[in-house]
N, C-alpha and C positions, 0 to 999 in steps of 0.2 A: 608606462603604466605600472602600478604596483599590484600587490595582492588584492583580490576581490575588487578590481577596478579602481582602487584608490591611487591617485597620482603620487609618485615618489618624488619629493622635492630635494633638490640639491641642498646640502647643509650650508648654513650661513658661514661665511669665512670667520674664523675666530678673531675676536678683538685683541689687539696687541696687549700684552700683559701690562706694560708700563702705562699705556693709555687707560686701562681699566683701573689701575692702581691710583693714578693721579685723580681721576674722577671720583673714585670711591672715597679716597681720603679727603678730598676737597668737600664733597657732600657731607661727610662726617663733621667737618669744621663748621659747615653751614648750620647743621643741627645743634651744634654747641653754642651758636651765637657769637662766633669770633670775628665776624666781619662788621665793618662800620655802617654798612647799609646793604640792602638787598638789591644786588645788581640785576637780578632777573626781573625786577619791577621797572627798570629803566626802559623808556620808550625807545625803539630803534626802527629805522626804516631805510630802505634803499632809495637814494636820490635819483630821480629820472635823469637819463643822459647816457652818453656813450660808454662811460667808464663805470657807472654804478657805484659812486661814492656812498659810503654807509654813514648815516647820521645817528648819533645816540645822544639822548638827553640825560645827562648824569650830573644832577645838581648836588648829590651827596658827596661826590669826589671832590668837588670844588670846595665845599664847606668843611670837609673832614680830613682832607689829605694833609700829610705832614709837610710843613714848609721847607724850602731849600735853605741850607745852613752854610753855604760856602760861596765863593766868588764864581761868577759865570763867565769870566774872561780868561780863565786858565783851565786848559783841558787836563793837565796833570797837576794834582795837588796831593800833599802827603795825607795819609790817613790820620784822623783826629779822633782818638778814643773818647774824648769828652762830648762829642756830638753823637747824634743817634747813629747806630750801626746795627748790624744783624746779630751781634753777640748779645744784644739787649732785647731781642724779641721774646715773647712768651714761649715757653717750652712747647705748649700745645699747638703753636703755629707751625712747627717743623713737621713735615710729613714723612720724609725718609731720607736716607743717604743715597747718593748716586755716584757711581764711579765706573771706570773701564774695567772689564773682567780680564784676569790674567790668562785664562784658558780659552777665551773666545765664546764661552757659553753664557747665556742669560741666566742669572740666578737671583733668587729672592730669599733673604734671610730675615724673618719677621722680628727677631730679637737680637740683631747683630750688635756686638759690643763696639764702642767707639774707641778708635786708636787715636788718642789725643795728640800723640807725637807726630802722626801723619794726618794732619788736619783734614777732617772729612769734608766732602762737598755735599751740600744738603739742598733739598727742595722744600720750600716753605710757601704758605699762602701769602698772597698780597691782600692785606686787610682792607685796602681801598681798591677793589677790583674794577676793571673796565669791562670784563666779560666773564662768562661762565668758565670755571676752571683756571682762573688767573693765578699763576704761581710764579715764584722766583727761584732761579737756580743760582746758588751761592757757592762758587768754587772755593775750596779750602778755607772754610768760614773762619776758623780760629787763627789763621795767619793774618787776618785783618788787612787784606790787600785793598789799596785804593781802587777807585773805578777807572781801571785801565786794562785793555785787552793784552794778553800774552798768548803765545802759541798753545800752551797746555789748556788754558781756560777756554779758549775758543774751540779747540777740538772736543772738549767735554760737552760744550753746547751743541755741536753737530752730532755727537753721539746721542744726545737726548732727543734731538729732532728725528734722527733716523730710527731710534729704538721705539719711539712713540708710534711710528708707522701710520700716522694719520695726517693727510694733507691739510686738514683744517686746524692743526696744531702748529702754530708758528712761534718762534722765539724772536725776541727783539732786544736790542742793546741801545742805550743812550749814553753818550759820553758826557762828561761835565761840559757845560757850555752849550749842550744840545738837549737840555731839559732832563738829565738825570737829577734826581732830588736827594740821593744818598751817596756819599763818597765811600762806598764799600762795595767791592766788585760783585756785580750781579747781572744776570740776564732775566728778562721777563718772558712769560709765555702764556698763551691762552687759546681757547677754541673759538673759531669763527667759521660757521658752516656756509661761507660764501667765499668766492675768490676776492682777494683784495684788488682794488683798481690797479695798483702798481704791478701786480702779477699779470695783468692783461695788457700792459703797455707794450708797444712794439720796441724792438731793440736792434742795434746794429753791431756786428762783431768788430772789435778793434784788434785783438791780438790773441794768440794762443801761447801759453808758456811751454817750456820744455817738459814739464810734468803733465801736459795735456789739459790744463785748465783754460777754458775759453772765457775771455773777458769781453763783455759788450757794454754799450752805453744805452741808456734809456732814450727813447725818442717820443715826442708828442706827449710828454708828461710834465707837469708844472715844476717838478724838482729834478735837477740834473743829477745823475748818479750812474754808478757802474753795476753790472750784473756779472756774477761769477758762477760758473757751473762746469761740470766735467772733472777731469783730473784722473790720473791713474789709480788713485785711492782717495778715500775720504780725508786722509791726512794730507795729501797733496793739495786738495782744495782748501782745507783748513789753513795750512801754512801760507798759501798765497794770499788769502783774505786777511789773516792776522798780520802778515808783513805789511799789507796796505794800511791796516788800522794803526799799527805801531808807527808807521810813517806819519800819519795824520796827527797822532798824539804828540810826537816829538816836534812837529811843526806848529803846534797849538792851533789845530784846525778842528773845531767841533764836528761831530759826525754821528750818524745813526746807522744801525745795521738791522736788516730783516732777514731771518733765516726761514726759507720757505721750502716747499716740495720735499718734506721729510729730510731736510739737510742738504738737498742736491742743488739748490738755487739760492744764492745769497745776494742781497742788494746792499750796496755801500753808498751812503748818501751824506757827503759833506754839507754842512749848512751854516747859515749866518744870521738866523732870525734874532737871537739874543744880542748879537753885536749891533744889528740894525736898531733894535729896541733902545740899547744904550746910547746910540748916536742920535736918537729922535727921528729915525727915518721910516718908522712904521706909522701908518695913518691911525688917527684916534678911533676910527670906525673898527679897525681890526683889533686894536688894543682893548677896546671896550668889550670884546667877546671874551677876553681873559683866557683864550685858548693858547696853550703852549704847544706848538707843533713838534712833538717828539716822534718816535718811530711809528707808532700806530696811526697818528694823524697823517704823517707823510705817506704812509702806505695806503691811505684812503679811508680809514675808520675815524671819522670826525667826532671826537668826544666833546660835545657842546655843553655849556654850563648854564645857559639861559634859555628859557622856553621860547622867547622871541627868535633867537638864532636857529633853534630847532625847527620852528614852524616855517621860517623863511629860508631854510637850507636849500641850496641849489648847486648844481655843478659849477656854475659861474662863481658863486661865493667861495666854494671849496678851492677852486682853481686860483682865485685871487689871493687867498690866504697862503696857499702853498707856494705860489710864485715868489712871495716875499722870503720864503725859507731858502730858496735856491741861490747858489753862487751865480754871479754873472758868468756869461760865456767865457770871457777873457780869464777871469779868476779860476773858473772850473778847469780850463785847459792847463793853467799853471799848476794847479793842484794835481791833475792827472799826470803831468810830467814827473812830479815828485814821487807819486805812487808807482808809476811804471819803472822808475829808476830803482826804487826800493825792492820791487818784485824781481827785477832782473838780478839784483845783487843776491837775493835769496835763491833764485833759480841757479845762478852760477855756482853758489856754494854747494848746491845739490847736484852739480854736474849737468844741468839742463841748459838748453839753448832755446830762447824764445823765438817763436815764429810769428812775425808781424803780418797780420792778414786784415785788410780792410774789407769786411764782408758787405754784402748787400743788405739793406734794411729789410726787416720783416715789416712791411708797410701797414699791415692791419693789426689792430689789437687782438690779442689771443682770446679765443672764446672761452666761456666757462668750462666747456667740455675738454678743451685742450689743457686748461689749467688742472682739471681734475684727473687727467689721464697720467697718473703717477705710479711708477713701479716702486714697491717698497725696497729700500736699500738697507739691508740688515747690517748691524754693527754689534761688536761685542760690548756688553754692558752688564753691570751688576747693580741691582737695586737692593738696598738694605732697609730694614724696618725702621719705625720711628725711633730715633736715637734717644731713648729715655735717660741714658746716663750722660748725655752731652751737657756739660756744665756751661751755662750761659750766664753772663754777668747780670 
């Protein structure tokens, strides 16, 4: 009890600075009318069932989203400056620079100058948003990198997830051939105040690397994939996942990545939906929905474009669509063999020895409470203000 009988309340935990900055800057762009539609007006509901798939009716995204301008059968394609890329976005769409700090302290510089020779990494709005706070992280924007993951860019994405300090803020990545629509290196991120179904799926441990990264596989989920967590450092975790992504890229295997749990849990999902489309192996019923299953849909946030599909949304329908995304069991095992070989090479280069452990399955889906019980993993980061002097074409 406090003075004069008034109860003394514990102070609310502070909101992470990056978190409040993203939301504040994003809301400012809403007020300026920079988005193509009001995503907060989109109907959203949780579909009844064991996993709680989330359905959203987003007709505006379908009508106003930028079309894909490149081949869908090649994961690695050279950057083409004649096609849309992020050097062509409006200056007002860029929110701030984001980079690792040299001294380990989080800093904010409201009017930071742009060092054009050391191309800045920037955060910009997605003008065709899926959810509130939908932004893009564009590593080294002026280098005009194609959509391909490397070790440095992936570590930057993990830093952003960790620094946001919010379990409802996830980052996603789509490779070419897995429904990336722009061939300029970028990650997506947004807020969803619910656990994604994929985060609740049971897993089975396959292996631990010499650097302490645990690799598991998803069980009882419509899309086969791997889950990475742990490691002696954030960089160890990042290197292991990026080595796996680089392996998939070099073998022309499309894939999606979800970065969850403030950067501590990463889902890697090779997929073949576009390939099946091209071969005429997807039913007309699924094609008619015009849903392109990228990272968010695979994670369980079903962005639907027709009112009919939204009204008829069910766990069975979501499962049927996502099952078409997944590699067959035989192909999945072949791809895993390639991934583990690539990770082992990276581990050997760092002096590690992988420990092969076939663990027992976590037979039950994780509860929402388990998903939410996340300890903040701090990381050094530096956020700079809106880059007003960044020269965009």
